[in-house]
N, C-alpha and C positions, 0 to 999 in steps of 0.2 A: 789861683790860676784857673781852676775848674769852674769856679763861680763866674769868672769873667767870660769864659767860653760859653757857659749857659746863657749869660746875659746877652752876649753877642748874637747867639742863635735866636733868642727871644726877640731881639730888635729886628733881625732879618725877617722873622715870621710876621711881626707887626707891620713892617714896611711893605711886605708883599700883600697883606690883607688890605692895608690902606690904599695901595696902588690899584688893587682889584676893585675896591669899592669906588674909587674915583673913576675907574674905567666904566663901571656899570652905571654910575650917576655922574656924567661929565658936566663941566661948567665951572669947576673950581672947588675950593674948600667949602664955600657956603652951601651950594646946592647939594654937595655930597654929604655934609654933616650937620648943617644948622637945622634948628627946629622950624625955621621959616618954610623950608621945602619938604618937611616931613610928610604932609599929605600927598604931595606929588610922588615922593619916593615910595610910599606905601601903595599907591595906585599902580605905579609901574611894576613894583614887586609882585602884586597880586596878578596882574595881567600876564607877567612872565610865568608865574607858577601855574596858572590855568593852562596856558599853551603848552608848557613843558609836561604837565600831567597828561594832557590829551595825547601829546606826541609819544610819551612813554607807554601809555596804554596801547596805542596803535602799534608801537614797536614790539611789545610783548605778543600781541595777537599775530603779527606777521612772523615773528621768530618762531612761535609755536608751530605754525603751519609749515614754515621752512624746515624745521626739524623733522616734521612728519614726512616731508618730501625727501629729505636726506635719508631717513630711515627706510622709506619705500625703495629708493634707488639702491641702497646698500643690500637690502633683502633680495632684490632682483639680481644684483651682481653675484650674490652668493648662490642663487639658483642657477645662474648661467655657468658659474665655475663648476658646480656639481654636475650639470648636464655635459659640460665639456669633458670632465673627467670620465663620466660614464661612456661618452663616445670614444675616448682614447682606449678605455678598457675593452669596449666592444671590438674596436679595430685591431687591438693587439692584446689578447687575453694573457699572453705570456705562458709560463710553464704551469702555473696553477699550484695549488698546495701539494705537499708530499703525500702520496697515497701508500707507499711501502718501499722497502729497500731489501737488497740481498747483496752482501759484499760491496763491490764497487758500483753496483747497479742501484740507481735511485729512481723510483717511479713517481712522476708527478701527474697531475690531472691531465696534462696535454703533452708531456714529453717523457722520454726515458733517457736518463743521464748515465753514461758509461765513464766512470772516473770523473775527473774535474774538468776535462776539456771537451768532451763530446756530449752533445745533447741532441737527441733525435726526436723529431715529431712523431706522435703516436699514429697519425693518419696512415692507414694501410701498412702498419708495422706488424710483422709476424715473428714469433719465437718458436724454435724447435729445440728439443733436448736430445743430446747424444751422450750416453753414459759410457765412459771409458774405464779402464782398470784403476786409474788413480784420480780422475777428475770427471766432473759433469761438464759437458760442453754445450753452451747455449749458442745457437745459431740465430743471429738477429738479422732479418732481411728488411731493408727499408723499402719505401714505396717505389723508388727508382730501380730496385733490384740489387742494390749494393748490399753485400753480405759482410757481417762482422762476426768474429768468433770471440766468445768470452769464456775462458776456462774457470771452473770453480772446483777447488780441491775437495775430495771426499772428507778430509779431516776437518774442514771448516764448515762444510755445508752438507746437511743430510739430504737425501734424495727427496723425501717428502716436502721439505722446505723449498727445494728448487721447483717442484711441481706446483706447489701452492703459489709461488711467486709468478710463474709463467701463466697460471690461470688468472691471477690478479691483473697481469699486464694485458692479457687477451680481453678480459671483461672491461677494463678501463679504456682500452683502445676502441671497443665498440661504443662505449658512452661518448668518447671523444669524437667518433665519426658522426654521431647524431648532433653533437655540439657544433662541429665544423659545418655540417649541412645547414644548420640554422644561423650560421654566422652572418650572412648577408642580411637576413631579416632583422637580426638584432642591431646591426650597424645602421640600417635604414630607420629602424624605430628610434635609435639613439639620436640620429640626425634630426628626425622629425621633432623629438622632444626638445632638443636644443633650439631649433627654430621657433618652436612654440614659446619657450621661455624667453628667448630674445625679443620676441614680438609682443609679449604680454606686458604692456605698459599701462594697463587700465587703471591700476591704483595710482601710479605716478601722475597720469593725465588728470585724474579726478582731483588730486591734491593741487596740481598746478592750476586747475580751473578755480579751485577754492582760493588759492593765493591771489590769483588775478582779481577775483571778485572782491576780496578783502582790500586789496590795494585800491581798487576803484572806489569802494565805500569810504576809505580814509580820505581819498582825494576830494570826495563830494560830501564829506561829513559836515553837517551844519554846525555842530558844536565846535569843531575845530575852526571852521570859518568864523564863528562868532568870537572865539578866543583870540584868533589872529586879528580880528577887527578891533577888539578891545585893546590889544597890545599896541596896534597901530595908533589908536586914538591917544593912549597914554604916552607913547613916545612923542607924538606931535605936541601934546600938552606940555611935556617937559621941554621940548625945543622952544615953544612959545614963551616959556617962563625963563629959560636959561640961555637960549640962543644956540644950544648944542643938541643934536639928535642922538639919543643914546642907542647903543647896540641892542639887538633883540635879546 
């Protein structure tokens, strides 16, 4: 049974090849297979190979340049994406990295968090310490004058540690004030950098020009024109001999 299946498959393959050969060399069995028409078949086959070889060479040249164009476009998209991200970060720097912590207080580069729900900007933020009999009391005053009270028990926080943290907050707030003062300049610089990247199409334009020139050269290629002329003559010769015009 398996031998029969392989035999049937082989017959199908042979039938397809014969049909393809007859399509390429039309006019019946004689023109397609007899020795009488062998010179015409060889001439037609050579003409087809020459034109195909020239077309393949041209295709590889165009494809290489098109790949370079795609690469240049992808590189610019990556630069644009990076510039967009830089602009977003300039416009919204967020809290920044953690600088220090004391109990429920977490100091970031640009904010002070009190517990998990409150996050205060450092701009114009001030801290004062009041030492009670059982707790240190941090008085946090925001820029709008709103005051928050944060108790820190003596048993969990030494006085020196509280003073060190308050000093750290004060110094970080001063750095953040300078950072915020230059925020507009950084945003403008990021916008300008994005506009420059978006408009920098010099590499893509150069490759597009090269692709256009290559396409023009292929259209005016004398060797391709000669190969096409030889194929046209071979097809006409076949038609004169068999009465059928073969496909290219």
